[in-house]
Steps between C-alpha positions, in 0.01 A plus 500: 500500500461722809412325822183615675570635837214603723621490861167558666245363253693195371443342159133431519190705414132443516273302259279814478796692361573235242130493403502875462807477277336238281169697476683819422700334222184339366323845492796657324603219261199274471445155638684305233811725490511488883482116497779486248721743697434326831570154357820625333613661831428183685696289252797727522494487878458124489804457274699717748369294794597174312854636484512570865373147567773355280256356240655655190680247283477220749298180528275520800259243647150652466399387853804660658461813291130522602604515867745781426251698289221454755728622779613809316155601383306388805446599862873505591601682184330756269143405603398510131313170518486152650617234258338171604657288230660499155435197275633407158324269260685476168527850351254650757597654833225588750548737790239490775492828697282662764501845662644663196576869512317562178176318599334820632235731372315443172132431470277195536481481121871553438729407786856636468764287337828430683718667235803604705508173695441290187792689337733454791445129522532481118838671520632273772378182310649621170841521663454182707386280210712669237207503252280765351162480657152622421302578818145566602279509807239221471330512841434772758402490863282797425292283268456237766794281416729362771812650340618769274642255250769601257576275205817516285553310179840457343525660160770433238 
């Protein structure tokens, strides 16, 4: 993979640019196809990130991993979202996020879903937990919830 090199602008761009990208994709492909594409792109990036964090094929304490993931995705890293906590109860993993990149735009009736962010976290957790997961966003700050909550269930 080629390394991004932008000497003056650096590696970050604006939320408005990301929103324009998502809206343009949605206009061209439709909402469902865009959601599938963004989730898949996020998962792929998340799997790559898990490799960089050393999660592939290793046993990692979820609490320690949460700190690493939060650092890489948060204010000191990619600024994709703030991960407040990750919990696991049986076969269900819950990821509590705020300030997600995807949580922009939409309408009062249909707030946007955090497709790329959901996918990225999904990819990281799949590698970390070494299980196939099924993921969904179950809460949204844009619907008045305290978090954008992603839930992942282990599938056989």
